[in-house]
MIMI-345842 format. One line per 5 residues: number of its first residue (from 1); their letters; for each residue x, y, z of N, C-alpha, C, O. Coordinates in steps of 0.05 Angstrom, whole numbers, padded with zeros to 5 digits, m for minus. Layout:
BEGIN
NUM	a	X Y Z X Y Z X Y Z X Y Z; ...
% end
This chain:
BEGIN
1	mtall	m00938 01794 00880 m00919 01771 00878 m00928 01751 00857 m00952 01749 00851; m00909 01737 00845 m00915 01718 00824 m00912 01690 00834 m00893 01684 00849; m00930 01673 00826 m00929 01645 00835 m00906 01631 00821 m00904 01630 00797; m00888 01620 00837 m00866 01604 00827 m00874 01575 00824 m00866 01562 00804; m00889 01565 00843 m00897 01537 00843 m00928 01536 00846 m00939 01547 00865
6	eledv	m00941 01522 00828 m00970 01519 00829 m00977 01489 00828 m00969 01475 00810; m00994 01480 00846 m01004 01453 00847 m01034 01454 00844 m01048 01469 00857; m01044 01437 00826 m01073 01436 00821 m01082 01407 00821 m01075 01391 00803; m01097 01400 00842 m01109 01372 00845 m01087 01351 00842 m01092 01331 00829; m01065 01355 00855 m01042 01336 00853 m01048 01311 00869 m01057 01313 00892
11	achfr	m01043 01288 00857 m01047 01262 00871 m01022 01245 00867 m01010 01244 00846; m01016 01230 00888 m00994 01210 00887 m01004 01185 00901 m01007 01185 00926; m01009 01163 00887 m01019 01138 00898 m00999 01116 00894 m00983 01117 00875; m00999 01096 00912 m00981 01074 00910 m00997 01048 00911 m01014 01044 00928; m00991 01029 00893 m01003 01003 00894 m00988 00985 00914 m00963 00983 00913
16	vpggl	m01003 00973 00932 m00991 00954 00952 m01009 00929 00952 m01031 00930 00941; m00999 00907 00963 m01015 00883 00963 m01044 00886 00973 m01062 00873 00963; m01048 00904 00992 m01075 00907 01003 m01093 00926 00988 m01117 00929 00994; m01082 00939 00967 m01099 00958 00952 m01083 00982 00943 m01060 00980 00935; m01095 01006 00945 m01084 01031 00935 m01080 01050 00958 m01100 01058 00972
21	vravd	m01055 01059 00963 m01050 01079 00984 m01052 01107 00971 m01037 01114 00953; m01071 01122 00981 m01075 01150 00971 m01060 01169 00988 m01071 01183 01005; m01033 01169 00984 m01016 01185 01001 m01021 01215 00998 m01021 01230 01017; m01025 01224 00973 m01032 01252 00967 m01056 01250 00948 m01055 01236 00929; m01077 01265 00955 m01102 01261 00941 m01117 01287 00936 m01135 01294 00950
26	gvslq	m01108 01301 00915 m01122 01325 00906 m01113 01350 00920 m01129 01366 00930; m01087 01355 00921 m01076 01378 00934 m01072 01401 00914 m01061 01398 00893; m01082 01425 00922 m01078 01449 00906 m01066 01471 00924 m01076 01476 00946; m01045 01484 00915 m01034 01507 00929 m01016 01523 00911 m01009 01514 00889; m01009 01547 00919 m00991 01564 00904 m00970 01575 00923 m00976 01585 00944
31	vqkge	m00945 01574 00913 m00922 01585 00928 m00911 01608 00912 m00903 01605 00889; m00911 01632 00925 m00902 01656 00911 m00872 01659 00913 m00859 01649 00932; m00861 01673 00893 m00832 01677 00893 m00823 01693 00918 m00836 01713 00925; m00802 01683 00931 m00790 01698 00953 m00803 01692 00980 m00793 01703 01000; m00824 01676 00982 m00837 01670 01007 m00829 01643 01019 m00817 01627 01005
36	tyalv	m00836 01639 01044 m00833 01613 01057 m00861 01602 01061 m00877 01613 01076; m00867 01580 01048 m00893 01568 01049 m00890 01542 01065 m00875 01524 01057; m00905 01540 01087 m00902 01516 01104 m00924 01496 01099 m00947 01504 01095; m00918 01471 01100 m00937 01449 01098 m00935 01434 01124 m00914 01422 01130; m00957 01433 01140 m00956 01421 01166 m00977 01399 01169 m00997 01398 01154
41	gesgc	m00973 01383 01189 m00991 01361 01195 m00977 01339 01210 m00952 01339 01212; m00992 01320 01221 m00981 01298 01235 m00965 01280 01217 m00967 01281 01192; m00948 01263 01229 m00933 01243 01213 m00952 01225 01199 m00972 01216 01210; m00947 01219 01173 m00964 01201 01158 m00986 01215 01143 m01003 01202 01130; m00986 01242 01143 m01008 01256 01129 m01002 01262 01100 m01019 01272 01085
46	gkstl	m00977 01256 01091 m00970 01260 01063 m00952 01283 01056 m00948 01289 01033; m00942 01297 01076 m00925 01321 01071 m00900 01314 01055 m00895 01326 01034; m00885 01295 01065 m00860 01288 01051 m00865 01275 01024 m00850 01279 01006; m00887 01259 01022 m00894 01248 00996 m00900 01270 00975 m00892 01268 00952; m00914 01290 00984 m00920 01313 00966 m00894 01327 00958 m00890 01333 00935
51	aktil	m00876 01331 00977 m00850 01344 00971 m00835 01327 00951 m00823 01338 00932; m00834 01301 00954 m00819 01284 00935 m00833 01282 00908 m00820 01278 00888; m00859 01286 00908 m00873 01288 00882 m00865 01313 00867 m00861 01313 00843; m00863 01335 00882 m00854 01360 00870 m00826 01358 00859 m00819 01369 00838; m00809 01343 00874 m00781 01339 00866 m00778 01317 00844 m00756 01312 00835
56	rlhpl	m00800 01306 00835 m00800 01284 00815 m00787 01259 00825 m00776 01243 00809; m00788 01255 00851 m00778 01230 00862 m00800 01209 00865 m00795 01185 00868; m00825 01218 00865 m00849 01201 00865 m00865 01208 00840 m00865 01231 00832; m00880 01189 00829 m00895 01194 00805 m00920 01211 00810 m00933 01208 00831; m00926 01229 00792 m00950 01244 00793 m00972 01229 00780 m00972 01224 00756
61	vagti	m00992 01220 00796 m01014 01203 00786 m01036 01220 00772 m01046 01212 00751; m01042 01243 00783 m01062 01261 00772 m01056 01289 00780 m01041 01294 00798; m01069 01308 00766 m01065 01336 00772 m01042 01348 00757 m01030 01336 00739; m01036 01373 00764 m01015 01388 00749 m00997 01402 00769 m01006 01414 00788; m00971 01401 00763 m00951 01417 00778 m00938 01435 00758 m00927 01427 00738
66	rfdge	m00940 01461 00763 m00927 01481 00746 m00905 01496 00761 m00909 01504 00784; m00883 01498 00748 m00860 01513 00760 m00853 01536 00741 m00844 01531 00718; m00856 01560 00751 m00850 01584 00735 m00867 01583 00709 m00857 01591 00688; m00891 01573 00712 m00910 01572 00690 m00908 01548 00672 m00924 01545 00653; m00888 01530 00676 m00884 01507 00659 m00894 01482 00673 m00892 01479 00697
71	dvaam	m00906 01464 00657 m00916 01438 00667 m00893 01420 00673 m00878 01412 00655; m00889 01413 00698 m00866 01397 00707 m00868 01369 00695 m00847 01358 00687; m00891 01357 00694 m00894 01329 00684 m00887 01327 00655 m00879 01306 00645; m00890 01349 00640 m00884 01348 00611 m00855 01353 00605 m00847 01351 00582; m00839 01360 00625 m00811 01366 00620 m00795 01341 00613 m00798 01320 00626
76	rgada	m00779 01343 00593 m00761 01322 00584 m00734 01333 00578 m00731 01357 00572; m00714 01316 00579 m00687 01323 00570 m00676 01347 00584 m00674 01348 00609; m00668 01367 00568 m00655 01391 00579 m00674 01407 00598 m00665 01418 00618; m00700 01407 00592 m00719 01421 00609 m00720 01408 00637 m00721 01421 00657; m00721 01381 00637 m00722 01367 00663 m00696 01371 00679 m00697 01374 00703
81	kryrs	m00674 01371 00665 m00648 01375 00678 m00647 01403 00690 m00637 01407 00712; m00657 01423 00675 m00657 01450 00685 m00675 01453 00710 m00669 01467 00729; m00698 01439 00709 m00716 01439 00732 m00702 01428 00757 m00705 01439 00778; m00687 01406 00754 m00674 01394 00776 m00653 01413 00788 m00647 01412 00812; m00641 01430 00772 m00622 01449 00782 m00635 01472 00796 m00624 01484 00815
86	rvqav	m00660 01479 00788 m00674 01502 00799 m00690 01495 00824 m00698 01513 00839; m00694 01469 00829 m00709 01460 00852 m00692 01440 00867 m00687 01418 00858; m00684 01447 00891 m00666 01430 00907 m00679 01425 00934 m00700 01436 00941; m00667 01407 00950 m00679 01399 00976 m00658 01396 00997 m00634 01390 00992; m00666 01402 01022 m00651 01397 01046 m00668 01378 01063 m00690 01385 01070
91	fqdpy	m00657 01355 01070 m00672 01335 01084 m00667 01335 01114 m00650 01350 01124; m00682 01319 01128 m00683 01321 01157 m00657 01312 01170 m00648 01326 01189; m00645 01291 01161 m00623 01279 01176 m00596 01285 01162 m00591 01273 01141; m00580 01303 01173 m00554 01309 01161 m00535 01286 01162 m00515 01285 01148; m00540 01266 01179 m00522 01243 01182 m00525 01223 01159 m00506 01210 01152
96	sslnp	m00549 01221 01147 m00553 01202 01126 m00555 01215 01098 m00556 01201 01078; m00556 01242 01097 m00559 01255 01071 m00533 01261 01057 m00532 01272 01035; m00510 01255 01071 m00484 01260 01059 m00469 01234 01057 m00470 01217 01075; m00456 01229 01034 m00441 01205 01030 m00416 01205 01048 m00399 01222 01045; m00414 01186 01067 m00392 01186 01086 m00365 01179 01073 m00344 01184 01086
101	rlrvr	m00365 01169 01049 m00340 01161 01036 m00327 01183 01019 m00305 01180 01009; m00341 01205 01017 m00331 01227 01000 m00324 01251 01017 m00337 01257 01037; m00303 01265 01008 m00296 01290 01021 m00317 01311 01013 m00331 01309 00993; m00319 01332 01029 m00339 01353 01024 m00336 01365 00997 m00355 01372 00984; m00311 01369 00988 m00307 01381 00962 m00320 01364 00940 m00332 01375 00921
106	tilae	m00317 01338 00942 m00329 01321 00922 m00359 01321 00923 m00373 01320 00903; m00370 01321 00948 m00399 01321 00952 m00411 01346 00939 m00431 01344 00926; m00398 01369 00943 m00409 01394 00932 m00403 01396 00902 m00418 01410 00887; m00382 01384 00892 m00375 01386 00864 m00392 01368 00846 m00395 01373 00822; m00402 01346 00857 m00418 01327 00841 m00440 01339 00825 m00442 01335 00801
111	plrah	m00458 01356 00838 m00480 01368 00822 m00469 01386 00800 m00481 01387 00778; m00447 01399 00805 m00436 01417 00784 m00426 01401 00760 m00431 01409 00737; m00413 01379 00766 m00403 01362 00744 m00427 01350 00728 m00427 01349 00704; m00448 01342 00743 m00471 01330 00730 m00485 01349 00712 m00498 01341 00692; m00483 01375 00718 m00497 01395 00702 m00478 01410 00683 m00484 01431 00673
116	gvara	m00454 01399 00679 m00436 01408 00658 m00422 01434 00664 m00414 01449 00646; m00418 01441 00690 m00403 01465 00696 m00374 01461 00690 m00363 01439 00695; m00361 01481 00679 m00333 01479 00671 m00315 01472 00695 m00320 01482 00717; m00296 01455 00690 m00279 01445 00712 m00265 01468 00727 m00262 01467 00751; m00257 01489 00713 m00243 01511 00725 m00261 01527 00744 m00251 01541 00762
121	diapr	m00287 01525 00740 m00306 01541 00756 m00315 01526 00781 m00327 01538 00799; m00309 01500 00783 m00320 01484 00805 m00308 01492 00832 m00323 01497 00851; m00282 01493 00834 m00269 01499 00860 m00277 01526 00871 m00284 01528 00895; m00278 01547 00855 m00287 01573 00865 m00316 01572 00875 m00322 01585 00895; m00333 01558 00861 m00361 01556 00869 m00364 01541 00895 m00381 01547 00912
126	vdrvl	m00348 01520 00898 m00349 01504 00923 m00340 01522 00947 m00353 01522 00968; m00318 01537 00943 m00309 01554 00964 m00329 01576 00971 m00333 01583 00994; m00342 01587 00950 m00362 01608 00954 m00385 01598 00970 m00394 01611 00989; m00396 01574 00963 m00420 01564 00977 m00413 01556 01005 m00431 01558 01023; m00389 01547 01011 m00381 01541 01038 m00381 01567 01055 m00390 01567 01078
131	glvgl	m00372 01588 01043 m00372 01614 01057 m00401 01624 01062 m00406 01635 01083; m00419 01619 01043 m00446 01627 01046 m00459 01614 01071 m00475 01626 01085; m00452 01588 01076 m00465 01574 01098 m00448 01576 01124 m00454 01562 01143; m00427 01592 01123 m00412 01597 01148 m00391 01577 01154 m00384 01573 01178; m00380 01564 01134 m00358 01544 01138 m00333 01554 01124 m00335 01565 01102
136	passa	m00309 01549 01135 m00285 01557 01122 m00279 01540 01097 m00289 01517 01095; m00263 01550 01079 m00257 01536 01054 m00242 01510 01060 m00243 01491 01045; m00228 01509 01083 m00213 01485 01090 m00232 01461 01096 m00223 01438 01097; m00257 01467 01101 m00277 01445 01106 m00279 01426 01082 m00286 01403 01085; m00272 01436 01058 m00275 01420 01034 m00257 01395 01034 m00263 01376 01020
141	tlyph	m00236 01395 01050 m00217 01373 01050 m00225 01351 01070 m00212 01330 01071; m00246 01355 01085 m00254 01337 01107 m00277 01319 01098 m00290 01323 01078; m00281 01298 01114 m00303 01279 01110 m00327 01286 01128 m00323 01299 01149; m00351 01278 01121 m00375 01286 01138 m00372 01278 01167 m00382 01293 01184; m00360 01255 01174 m00358 01247 01202 m00341 01265 01219 m00341 01263 01243
146	efsgg	m00326 01283 01206 m00309 01302 01221 m00323 01327 01229 m00310 01346 01239; m00349 01328 01224 m00365 01352 01231 m00386 01345 01251 m00394 01322 01255; m00396 01366 01265 m00419 01363 01283 m00445 01361 01267 m00444 01366 01242; m00467 01355 01280 m00493 01354 01266 m00500 01380 01253 m00509 01380 01230; m00497 01402 01267 m00503 01428 01256 m00486 01435 01232 m00496 01446 01212
151	qrqri	m00460 01428 01233 m00442 01433 01211 m00450 01416 01187 m00448 01425 01164; m00458 01391 01192 m00466 01373 01170 m00491 01385 01156 m00493 01383 01131; m00509 01396 01172 m00533 01407 01159 m00525 01432 01143 m00538 01438 01122; m00505 01447 01151 m00495 01469 01135 m00484 01459 01109 m00487 01472 01088; m00470 01436 01110 m00460 01424 01085 m00483 01416 01067 m00482 01420 01042
156	aiara	m00503 01404 01079 m00527 01396 01063 m00540 01420 01050 m00549 01419 01027; m00541 01442 01065 m00553 01467 01053 m00535 01477 01031 m00545 01486 01010; m00508 01475 01035 m00490 01484 01014 m00493 01467 00989 m00493 01478 00966; m00497 01441 00992 m00502 01424 00968 m00527 01432 00954 m00528 01432 00929; m00548 01439 00969 m00573 01448 00956 m00570 01474 00941 m00583 01479 00921
161	lilep	m00552 01491 00951 m00548 01518 00939 m00528 01519 00917 m00526 01539 00902; m00512 01497 00914 m00489 01498 00895 m00498 01503 00866 m00483 01515 00851; m00522 01494 00859 m00532 01499 00832 m00549 01524 00829 m00561 01529 00809; m00548 01541 00850 m00562 01566 00850 m00592 01563 00844 m00602 01574 00824; m00607 01548 00860 m00635 01543 00855 m00653 01567 00861 m00644 01586 00873
166	dlvvl	m00677 01565 00852 m00698 01585 00858 m00715 01576 00882 m00723 01592 00898; m00721 01550 00883 m00738 01538 00903 m00722 01517 00919 m00709 01500 00907; m00724 01518 00945 m00711 01498 00962 m00733 01485 00979 m00747 01499 00994; m00735 01459 00977 m00754 01444 00994 m00739 01437 01020 m00719 01423 01019; m00750 01446 01043 m00737 01441 01069 m00755 01421 01083 m00776 01428 01094
171	depis	m00746 01396 01084 m00761 01374 01096 m00752 01370 01125 m00732 01356 01129; m00766 01382 01144 m00759 01380 01172 m00729 01387 01176 m00714 01370 01187; m00719 01410 01168 m00691 01415 01166 m00676 01418 01193 m00652 01417 01194; m00691 01422 01215 m00677 01425 01241 m00686 01405 01262 m00676 01405 01284; m00704 01387 01255 m00715 01369 01276 m00695 01349 01286 m00698 01339 01309
176	aldvs	m00674 01342 01271 m00654 01323 01281 m00630 01337 01295 m00611 01323 01303; m00632 01363 01299 m00610 01378 01310 m00615 01384 01340 m00637 01385 01349; m00593 01389 01354 m00595 01398 01382 m00610 01424 01383 m00608 01440 01365; m00624 01429 01405 m00639 01453 01408 m00622 01478 01406 m00630 01498 01394; m00598 01477 01416 m00580 01500 01415 m00571 01507 01387 m00563 01530 01382
181	iraqi	m00572 01488 01369 m00563 01492 01342 m00586 01501 01323 m00581 01513 01303; m00611 01494 01331 m00633 01499 01313 m00636 01529 01306 m00641 01536 01283; m00633 01546 01326 m00635 01575 01321 m00614 01585 01301 m00620 01602 01285; m00590 01573 01303 m00569 01581 01284 m00576 01574 01256 m00572 01590 01237; m00586 01550 01252 m00593 01541 01225 m00617 01557 01214 m00617 01564 01190
186	lslle	m00636 01563 01231 m00659 01580 01222 m00649 01608 01214 m00658 01618 01194; m00632 01619 01229 m00621 01646 01223 m00605 01645 01196 m00607 01663 01180; m00591 01623 01192 m00576 01620 01167 m00595 01618 01144 m00591 01631 01123; m00616 01602 01146 m00635 01599 01124 m00649 01626 01118 m00654 01632 01095; m00655 01641 01139 m00668 01667 01135 m00648 01686 01120 m00656 01701 01102
191	klqqe	m00623 01686 01129 m00603 01703 01116 m00599 01696 01087 m00597 01713 01070; m00598 01670 01081 m00594 01661 01054 m00618 01668 01036 m00614 01675 01013; m00641 01667 01047 m00665 01674 01032 m00665 01703 01024 m00671 01710 01001; m00657 01720 01043 m00655 01749 01037 m00633 01755 01017 m00638 01772 00999; m00610 01743 01020 m00588 01749 01003 m00591 01738 00974 m00583 01751 00955
196	lglty	m00603 01714 00972 m00603 01700 00946 m00631 01701 00933 m00634 01691 00911; m00651 01712 00947 m00678 01713 00936 m00691 01686 00933 m00706 01681 00914; m00686 01668 00953 m00696 01641 00951 m00725 01639 00959 m00736 01656 00974; m00738 01619 00949 m00765 01611 00957 m00763 01585 00972 m00750 01567 00963; m00777 01583 00995 m00776 01558 01011 m00803 01545 01012 m00824 01558 01016
201	lliah	m00803 01518 01009 m00826 01502 01016 m00818 01486 01041 m00801 01468 01039; m00829 01493 01063 m00821 01483 01089 m00840 01461 01098 m00863 01466 01102; m00829 01437 01101 m00845 01414 01111 m00840 01412 01141 m00816 01410 01149; m00861 01413 01158 m00856 01413 01187 m00880 01403 01202 m00903 01403 01192; m00876 01393 01226 m00898 01387 01244 m00896 01405 01269 m00914 01405 01286
206	dlalv	m00874 01420 01271 m00870 01439 01293 m00882 01466 01286 m00871 01481 01271; m00906 01471 01298 m00920 01496 01292 m00906 01521 01303 m00909 01543 01293; m00890 01517 01324 m00875 01540 01334 m00854 01549 01314 m00850 01573 01310; m00842 01530 01300 m00823 01536 01278 m00838 01550 01256 m00828 01569 01245; m00861 01539 01248 m00876 01551 01226 m00884 01580 01232 m00882 01597 01215
211	eyaad	m00893 01585 01257 m00901 01612 01265 m00878 01631 01262 m00882 01654 01255; m00854 01622 01269 m00830 01639 01268 m00820 01643 01239 m00813 01665 01232; m00820 01621 01223 m00805 01622 01198 m00822 01626 01173 m00811 01635 01152; m00848 01620 01174 m00864 01619 01149 m00880 01644 01144 m00887 01658 01163; m00887 01648 01119 m00905 01670 01111 m00934 01659 01109 m00953 01672 01117
216	kvavm	m00936 01636 01097 m00962 01623 01093 m00960 01594 01102 m00938 01583 01104; m00983 01582 01106 m00984 01554 01116 m01007 01539 01104 m01029 01550 01100; m01002 01514 01097 m01024 01496 01089 m01024 01473 01109 m01003 01461 01114; m01047 01466 01120 m01050 01445 01139 m01060 01420 01124 m01081 01421 01110; m01045 01398 01127 m01051 01374 01111 m01060 01352 01130 m01048 01347 01151
221	ylgei	m01081 01337 01122 m01090 01314 01137 m01097 01292 01118 m01115 01294 01101; m01084 01269 01121 m01090 01245 01107 m01091 01250 01076 m01110 01241 01063; m01071 01264 01066 m01069 01268 01037 m01083 01292 01026 m01081 01297 01002; m01098 01306 01043 m01114 01329 01033 m01106 01355 01049 m01098 01353 01072; m01110 01378 01036 m01107 01403 01049 m01133 01411 01062 m01154 01413 01049
226	vetgp	m01132 01417 01088 m01157 01424 01102 m01159 01454 01108 m01181 01464 01113; m01136 01468 01109 m01137 01497 01114 m01112 01510 01104 m01090 01498 01106; m01115 01534 01092 m01091 01549 01083 m01095 01578 01090 m01118 01588 01093; m01073 01592 01092 m01075 01621 01097 m01048 01633 01107 m01030 01618 01112; m01047 01659 01108 m01023 01672 01120 m01020 01663 01149 m01040 01658 01163
231	veplf	m00996 01660 01158 m00990 01648 01185 m01004 01663 01207 m01018 01651 01224; m01001 01690 01208 m01011 01705 01231 m01042 01702 01235 m01050 01695 01257; m01058 01708 01215 m01087 01706 01219 m01096 01677 01223 m01114 01672 01238; m01083 01658 01210 m01091 01630 01213 m01085 01620 01242 m01100 01606 01253; m01062 01628 01252 m01055 01620 01279 m01073 01634 01300 m01079 01622 01321
236	eapkh	m01081 01658 01294 m01098 01673 01313 m01127 01663 01313 m01140 01663 01334; m01136 01654 01289 m01164 01646 01287 m01166 01622 01269 m01177 01624 01247; m01156 01598 01277 m01159 01574 01261 m01188 01566 01258 m01203 01568 01277; m01195 01557 01234 m01223 01550 01228 m01228 01520 01229 m01249 01511 01238; m01210 01504 01220 m01214 01475 01219 m01208 01462 01246 m01188 01470 01259
241	pytqt	m01225 01444 01256 m01220 01431 01282 m01192 01418 01283 m01180 01417 01305; m01182 01408 01261 m01156 01395 01261 m01134 01416 01266 m01116 01411 01282; m01136 01439 01253 m01117 01461 01257 m01118 01470 01286 m01097 01475 01299; m01142 01473 01297 m01145 01481 01325 m01132 01461 01343 m01120 01469 01364; m01134 01435 01337 m01121 01414 01353 m01091 01416 01352 m01078 01414 01373
246	llaav	m01080 01420 01329 m01051 01423 01326 m01041 01447 01342 m01020 01445 01356; m01055 01469 01340 m01046 01493 01354 m01049 01490 01384 m01033 01501 01400; m01070 01476 01393 m01074 01472 01422 m01051 01456 01434 m01046 01458 01458; m01037 01440 01418 m01016 01423 01428 m00989 01438 01429 m00970 01427 01440; m00988 01463 01419 m00963 01478 01420 m00959 01489 01448 m00977 01502 01459
251	phpdp	m00935 01485 01460 m00930 01496 01487 m00933 01527 01487 m00923 01540 01468; m00945 01537 01507 m00950 01566 01508 m00937 01578 01533 m00938 01566 01555; m00923 01601 01530 m00908 01612 01553 m00927 01622 01575 m00918 01625 01598; m00952 01628 01569 m00971 01638 01589 m00991 01616 01595 m01009 01612 01579; m00989 01602 01618 m01008 01580 01624 m01036 01590 01628 m01055 01573 01627
256	tapra	m01041 01616 01632 m01068 01626 01637 m01081 01634 01611 m01105 01641 01611; m01066 01635 01589 m01078 01643 01564 m01099 01623 01554 m01096 01599 01559; m01121 01633 01542 m01141 01614 01532 m01130 01596 01511 m01114 01605 01493; m01137 01571 01512 m01127 01551 01493 m01150 01537 01479 m01172 01533 01490; m01146 01531 01453 m01166 01515 01439 m01166 01486 01450 m01146 01477 01460
261	sadir	m01188 01473 01447 m01190 01445 01457 m01173 01427 01440 m01171 01430 01415; m01160 01407 01453 m01144 01387 01439 m01157 01360 01440 m01144 01339 01438; m01184 01360 01444 m01199 01335 01448 m01205 01322 01421 m01227 01326 01411; m01187 01305 01411 m01193 01290 01387 m01190 01260 01394 m01176 01253 01414; m01203 01243 01379 m01204 01215 01385 m01185 01199 01367 m01182 01206 01343
266	gevas	m01172 01179 01378 m01158 01159 01362 m01134 01169 01348 m01122 01190 01354; m01125 01153 01327 m01102 01159 01312 m01109 01166 01283 m01132 01163 01275; m01089 01175 01268 m01093 01181 01240 m01101 01155 01226 m01087 01134 01229; m01122 01155 01209 m01130 01132 01195 m01110 01124 01173 m01092 01140 01167; m01112 01101 01162 m01094 01092 01141 m01102 01104 01114 m01125 01106 01108
271	altpp	m01082 01112 01099 m01087 01123 01072 m01095 01100 01053 m01104 01105 01031; m01092 01075 01062 m01101 01052 01046 m01132 01050 01047 m01144 01042 01027; m01144 01057 01070 m01173 01056 01073 m01182 01082 01087 m01191 01081 01110; m01180 01104 01073 m01188 01130 01086 m01218 01130 01091 m01233 01118 01077; m01226 01145 01112 m01255 01147 01118 m01270 01160 01096 m01259 01176 01081
276	sgcrf	m01296 01154 01093 m01313 01167 01074 m01319 01195 01084 m01315 01202 01107; m01329 01212 01066 m01336 01239 01073 m01311 01255 01080 m01291 01253 01067; m01313 01271 01102 m01290 01285 01112 m01271 01265 01125 m01280 01249 01142; m01246 01265 01117 m01228 01245 01128 m01221 01248 01157 m01211 01230 01170; m01227 01272 01168 m01221 01277 01196 m01244 01270 01214 m01242 01271 01238
281	hprcp	m01268 01264 01202 m01292 01262 01219 m01291 01241 01241 m01303 01245 01262; m01277 01218 01238 m01276 01198 01260 m01262 01209 01285 m01267 01198 01307; m01246 01230 01282 m01232 01241 01305 m01242 01268 01314 m01233 01279 01334; m01260 01279 01298 m01267 01307 01302 m01287 01311 01325 m01307 01297 01327; m01281 01330 01344 m01299 01335 01366 m01324 01351 01357 m01343 01353 01373
286	sclpi	m01324 01362 01333 m01347 01378 01323 m01361 01364 01300 m01373 01378 01283; m01359 01338 01298 m01369 01323 01275 m01400 01327 01272 m01414 01325 01292; m01409 01332 01248 m01437 01334 01241 m01446 01310 01226 m01429 01295 01215; m01472 01304 01224 m01482 01281 01209 m01472 01280 01180 m01467 01259 01169; m01470 01304 01168 m01461 01305 01140 m01432 01298 01136 m01424 01290 01114
291	cnqha	m01416 01299 01157 m01387 01297 01154 m01378 01269 01146 m01358 01266 01131; m01394 01248 01154 m01386 01221 01146 m01398 01212 01119 m01395 01189 01111; m01412 01230 01106 m01425 01224 01081 m01413 01239 01057 m01411 01228 01035; m01406 01264 01061 m01397 01281 01039 m01371 01295 01047 m01369 01306 01069; m01353 01295 01028 m01328 01311 01032 m01334 01340 01030 m01349 01349 01012
296	pktvt	m01323 01357 01049 m01329 01385 01048 m01315 01399 01025 m01294 01391 01016; m01328 01420 01015 m01315 01437 00995 m01297 01457 01008 m01300 01464 01031; m01277 01466 00993 m01259 01487 01003 m01272 01514 00999 m01279 01521 00976; m01275 01529 01020 m01288 01555 01019 m01269 01577 01029 m01251 01571 01045; m01273 01601 01020 m01257 01624 01029 m01271 01637 01053 m01294 01646 01050
301	vapth	m01258 01638 01076 m01270 01649 01100 m01259 01677 01106 m01271 01692 01122; m01237 01685 01093 m01225 01712 01095 m01206 01714 01072 m01200 01694 01059; m01198 01739 01066 m01179 01742 01043 m01155 01723 01046 m01141 01725 01066; m01150 01707 01026 m01128 01687 01024 m01129 01666 01046 m01109 01652 01050; m01152 01663 01061 m01154 01643 01082 m01177 01624 01073 m01200 01632 01071
306	tvach	m01170 01598 01069 m01189 01579 01060 m01191 01555 01080 m01172 01550 01095; m01214 01542 01080 m01218 01519 01097 m01236 01499 01084 m01255 01507 01070; m01231 01473 01088 m01248 01452 01078 m01262 01439 01101 m01251 01420 01113; m01285 01449 01109 m01299 01439 01133 m01329 01446 01131 m01336 01469 01123; m01346 01427 01137 m01375 01432 01136 m01384 01453 01156 m01406 01465 01152
311	lhd	m01369 01458 01176 m01376 01479 01195 m01376 01507 01182 m01388 01525 01193; m01363 01509 01159 m01360 01535 01146 m01371 01535 01118 m01367 01554 01103; m01386 01514 01111 m01398 01514 01084 m01418 01537 01081 m01431 01540 01060
% end
């Protein structure tokens, strides 16, 4: 497989009155063509900020983002416009991601007009993409408020697909939906990936979703990646105490099955004043003396499975 998206020491910081918020601080990962790569962690750990940095909605402070071998930060003019068409996003809330004043046809046609698609080609492409997401062509004449939440998310997916992208960033794509609808949207995303050869970057905190939908996973804590690997071996044998904690919190159908300990202390620290050394050490049940002094190096513990933890140095 070929890497479609490569991140190397990516950082995104924000100046605030109290100092510097290190929302993303030295993230490296590779997303291969055709796979679903999940980024997981608690709220406030930097997942969505990283996604918006990839989408060029937040500034890249340091590091390199390469898409299909090209440096994203160096893209200008036509290259930047082409990148925006090849990388699209589906956000969490279908109620706020669609303009309530526009009909669906206009919502879906806007990206096509912005990218210079011939006027005669717009209506057929709108009808086609509605069919891809399981909506009738007549939906194009309606407003967003005339649809259910699940249907609105289908429209949001259609808008992401209208420019025929290669990579789709899925930022909590089902968390705002009813439980009965979530499985339908997941099945739709899987079907579209197979039919269109899409690559997904999935932002999630629901590990049950990640286990079902993703090929690989990166665990993020306070702006840093603490563990990466294929989903199955990582879920079966997590190495980082934080990953073990997240997995221990997932509901299990067998109450007698052995569970990892979920004994961590306190809340996620502020990215404005992150802890020294390992950023997880104030909450870690396995903290060593070295943890509050030195940040751990990322080491390979199995083929394609890495962890940043002094327990595995």
